[in-house]
Structure formats: C-alpha cells, structure tokens
N, C-alpha and C positions, 0 to 999 in steps of 0.2 A: 580187518581192523581199520578203523577210520584214522587217517593221518591228519594231525592238526598242523596247519601252516600258520606260522606267526606273521602278522602283517609287519611290513618294514616300519621302522620307527620314523616318525615325522621329522622331516629335515627342517631345522630352524631357518628362518629367513636370513639371508646373507646380510651381514652388517654393511653399512655404507662404506665404500672404499675411501681410503684417506684422501682428503682434498676435495671431496664432493660435498656440496652444501644443499640442504633441504630448505627451499624458500617457502615462506608463508603464502597463502592465497593472495594477500594484499600486494606482496612484492611481485607475484606472478602477473597480477592485474596491471601493476605499474610498468611492467616490462613491455607492455604493448605500446607502440610508438604514438598512438593517438590519444591515450588516456590523459597524459599531461596537458595536451592542448584542450581536450574536452573539459577538464577541471578548470583551466584558465578561462575558457569561454563562458562557463557558468558563472564564475566569480565576476568577470567583467560585465556580463549581462545583468546580474543582480545589482552591481554597483551603479550602472547607468540607469537602470529602472528607478533607483532611489534618487540620484542626483539630477536626472534629466526627465522631467515630467512629460516633455514633448515626445519622448521615445515610447511612451506607454500606449500610444494609439496604434491600431492595426496598420494604418496607412504608413506610419513611420517604419514599422517593422518590415513591411513589404519593400520599402525603399532600401532598407539595409540588405535584404535578401538580393535585390537587384544589383546593388553595388558589389556584394560579395560574389555574385555569379559572374559578372564581367571579369573580375580578377580570377575567380576560381576556375573558370574554363581553361584558361591557358596554364594556370598553376598546376592543374592535374597533369598535363604533359610535362611540365618542368619538373614536377615531383618524381615522375617515373624516370625521367632522364637522370635526375640526381641519384635515385636509387641505383641506376646503372653506372654511376660513378662519373658523370659528366655534367657540364654546365652549358647554358645557352644565354649569352648576354645580348643576343640579337632579337629575342622574342618580342620585346616591346615595339621596336621600330618595324618589325615584320607585320604587326597589326596595322600600322599606318600604311605600309607599302601595299598590303592586300587591298585596303579600301581605295587608295588612290589609283592603283592599277585598274581595278574594275570600273571606277567612275570615269577616268580619263580615256581609257580604251574605248568604252562604249559611247561616250559623249562625243569625242572627237571624230570617230568613224561613223557615227549614226547607227550603231548596232544595238540589238536587243541586250539588255543588261545581263541576261543569262550568259551571253558570250563573254562579256567582260568578267563576270564572276568566275567562269571556267578558266579563262586565261590567267586570272589572278591566282587561282588554285594551283595551276601548273607552275607558275612562277614561284609561289611559296614553297611548294614541295621540292622544287629545284634548289631553293636556298637551303632547305633542311638537308637535302641529299648532299649538297656541296659541303656544308658544315661537317656532317658525319664522315664523308669520304676523306676530307682533308685531315680530320682528327685521326682516323684509323690508318691512313696511308703515311702520314708524316710523323706521327707520334708527338706532335706539338700539342701542349695542353689545350683543351677545349676553351678554357678561359681566354686564351690569346686568339685562337681561330675565330671565335664568335665575337670577340671584341673588334677584330678587324671587319667582320661582316656588319657589325653595328654601325661603324663609321661609314662604310660603303653605302649602306641603305639609307642612313640619315642624310648623307650628302646627295644621293640620287633622288630621294624624296623631295628635297628642297629644290635642287637644280632642275630636275625634269619638270616638276610642277610649275615652276616659274617660267620655264622655257615654253611649255605647252599652253598654259592658261594665262600667262602674263601676271599671275599673282601667286601667293603661297597657299592657296586653297583650291579645291576642286570645284567644278560647277555643280549647280543644283540638279539632281537627277530624278526628282519626284514625278516628272511628267513623261518619263521615257518608258518604252515598252519593256515589260518584264518586272517593273517596279513593284506592282501589287503582290505578285506571287512571291518574290524574294523578300519583301517586307513581311509577309505573313510567316515565312519560315524563320527569319532571323530577328525580327524586331517587333512582332505583334504582341498584344497583351490581351488578357481576359479578366473578367470580374469574378470574384468569389465573395458574394455578398456585396458589401460596399467597397471592398478592397480590390485594387488593380494589381494583378500579378503579371510581370513580364515573362515572355516565353523563354528568355535566357535562363530563368531559374529552373524551369523544367529540363532544359538542355544540360544545365550544370549537374543536376541530380542524376540524370541519365548517364552522363559521362563519368561521374564519380562511381556509380554502380558498375559500369563497364570496366573501368580501370581496376576496381576492386576484384571483379571476377578474373580479369587477366592476371593480376598479381597472385591471387590466392588459389585459382582453380585451373590454370592453364600451364602448359609447358613453357610458353613464352615468359610467363611470370617467374618461373624457376630460373630461366636463363637470365632475366634481368637482375635478380638477386645475386646469382652466381657471378655475373660479369662485374657488378658493383662491389661484391665482397672480395673476390680475388680473381682478377682477369686471367692470370697465368693458369691457375687451377681449373677455371672454367674452360679454357681452351684445351687443356690436357684431357678433359673428359668429353670433348666433342661438341661443346657449345659453340655455335657460329657467332663468335664475338663481334666480328665486323658487321655482319648483317643486323645483329641486335642493336648495336650502337647507331648505325645509320638509320634504322627504323625508328629509334627513339627520337633522333633529331628531326626526322620527317614528321613524326607525331606532334612535336611541339609546333612546327611550322604549320601543320594542318589546323591545329587549334587556334593559332594566331590568325590564320586566314578566316576562321569561323568568327572570331571576335571582330576582325576587320570588317566582315560583311555586316555584322550587327551594328557596328558603329556607323557605317556608311548609310544603311537603310533606316537607322533610327534618327539620324540627324540630317540626312540627305546631302551633306557636303562634309568635307574633311579638311583639316589644317595639315599642311605638309610636315610640320614639326611635331606632330602628335606622337605619342607612344614612348618618347624618351623618358627614361627613369622607371618605367613600369617593369622592366626586366628584373630590377632589384626587388620590386614588390612581389613578383611571382616567386622568387627565391626565398624571400622572407616568409611568405605564406607556407611554403614547403617546410622550411626549417622550424617555424613555430608549430607546425603540425607534426613534428617528430622525425622528419627526414634528416639523416646525418649528411653533413657536407662531404664526408669521406666515402659515401656510397654504401650500398648493400643493406640498408635498413630504412624502413618507413612504410607507409601505406597511403592509399588514396583518401581514405576517410579522414586521416589526420591532416592531409593537405587541404581538404574541404573545410575542416574546422579552422585551420589557420587562415584561410581566405575569409571565413565568416568573422573571425576576430578582427581582421583588417577592415572589412566593410563596416562592421559595427562601430569600431573605434573612430574611423574617419568621419562618420556622420554624427555619432553621439557626442563628440566633443563640441560640435556646432549646436546640437540639441540642448546641451547643458549650458550654452551661452559662454563658453570659454573661447579664448583666442585660438583659432585653428593653427596658428604657427607652432603651438606646442605639440601638435600631432607628430611631427618628425622626431621630437625628443622622446615621446612615448614609444614610438616605433623602435628607436634605437635601444631603449631599455628593455622592451619586450623581446627583441632579437637576442640580446645578451643573456637574458634569463632563459630563453628557449634553448640556447646552445648549452648552457650549464645543465639544464634539466635533461636534455637529450643525451649528454654524456653520462649522466647518472643512470638513465633508463637503459642505455646501451650496455653499461656495466652489469645491470641486473639481468638483461636478456642473454648475456654471454656467460653468466655464472653457471657452472655445471650443477644440475639438480637431479634429484631422484624422484620418480613418479610423476 
C-alpha cells in the first residue's frame, strides 16, 4: 500500500520585529554619504552654467577641474583621517614646507632636485608620524596636536626661508638637474582637442579610486571605519588602532608633500607663507562630501565631489562677474547646509531596516 505523505504547510514570512523600519529605495539612496554632495554639485553646476556664460567653455571647465584637483588630492587623505575620527590642521602648511624644503635643500647644496624631493618626503612623513604618535600616546585631541604643528611649521617656513635665502621666497629652480623629470610627474599637462588638462587631475582621479578601493574592499578600510565609529570596540576586536591612526596621519602628510611638489614645479618658486588656511578648505571639502565630523562615516567619492564644488564655486563667482569677497560667505553657508544634511543622512543610514 502506498503511503501518502503530506507536505508541511508553508511557513508565513515573519513579521517585521517591533521597532524595525522598512526604508524606501529613495531613502536608501540618500543614506549614501556622497549622494547629497552629488545633488548639490549638479544644482550648483546648472546654476553657474546659467548665470556665468564664461563657464560654458571647455577651457573654463578644465580650469575648474585643475582647481578642484589641487584641493582634492589632500582632501582625500583628510577625508580618510576624519572617517578614522581625527583631524589634521597642519596639512595646509605642510604643503608649503614640502616645496620649500625640496627647493632650498637642492639649491643651497647644489644637488639634484630628486635628492631635495626625497628629503622633503622623509620630512613630511616624519611630521605625519609625529602627529599620529603624539595623538595615540598622549590622548590629547588631534585638533590641538596638529594646531601646534601648524604654528611650528608656519614659523619655521618663514624663519628658515628668510635665514637661508634672505627673503620670504625660495629661489627659482627651473634650471637645476632633475627639474624636467619632476616637472613631468607633478606639473605637466596634455591636450585633449583644444583643451589643456593638468596631470594633477589624473592623479586626483587615481587617488580617489585608490581610496575608494581601500575603504570599500580592503581590511584597512574596515579598520578605518571601526576606529572612527567606536575606538574602544575596535580595539576590543583586535583592530590595531594606533597603527591605523598613525598611518592615516602619514597619508595626509604624503599627499601634502605631493601637492607641495606640484606647486613647486608648477611655479618654480614658493612663498614661505603659503598654504595657511587651506587646512580648513580640505576639511570643508570632506564635510560637504558627506564625511561626519564625529568619524566613522563617509567615502572618498563624496570628498572628491566636495572638492569639485569648492573648485567650481571659487572660479565661477569670478566667471559670473561677482565680487570674489562673497566666496567666503558662500563657503560658510555651504558648510552649515552640509552639516545639517550629513546629520539627516547619518540618521537614515543608522535606521534599522529589513531587506
């Protein structure tokens, strides 16, 4: 006799647990840290295309990309550092320190510029290591540590340059050995049709891609988010918190060195007081791009968009024929709006959802 076996009744899907919220696809999209900055960039781009006819030419857009890249290269490192829960207020003057060190070391000793560039790199990495080491060893907020470094470097830039050269600028280095190869790496340009593209734009895009891969695809990226989100919990699960933070500070210093080399080989001479104030621009680019001041949230693409917004606004105000003094006011408003938007996006991203 054949035995009939009844199939078990289908189990109905479990109801959503109390307190869990199902978000719409639009809210899930908005929960990405770069989406708000991208929407703002599109709106600002359309606005300036309408009010600034000079901005509509390809040459003007390439200049905006160049301006964005010079800010964006260092902002990538600053953004990763902020995701890791720290700040670096010495990044701007480190750019000037890098260029001045390379120029004066080579010029005064009659050495190949490659030697000066390598000495400058070691010095900058040392500054980043010292910043990170002091932060993790003393527990003093990075805001204060790097503020102290800012003043030390600013004073040293002015004092040493004046002592060595007799003025507040470095000597012209465009006739020295090694200039052509270093200029090709850091400050060359190429044509795309009738438009000139600076090599820094390519370096910027490469570094944004690299930082995105690090954050999204590597163990180091997980460590960075963990350290910025909850340092104690990260340490409890075995994350090398001290090494991560020191590495992030050194990363900022390396990128500051890179832009310092570009500035030196693009203009052939540097002013000792340069770079002051740029540290806030890097932070603003990161915040506008969706990076939270409290750490643990953000991405490299958003930082790149924030740098593009800065570069576009700083030049398009001039293209529109407006008084450039209004730029700082616009920057302040943009920062406040970005902070409010970031708080809302952070709320969406931390809301528990199903599916």
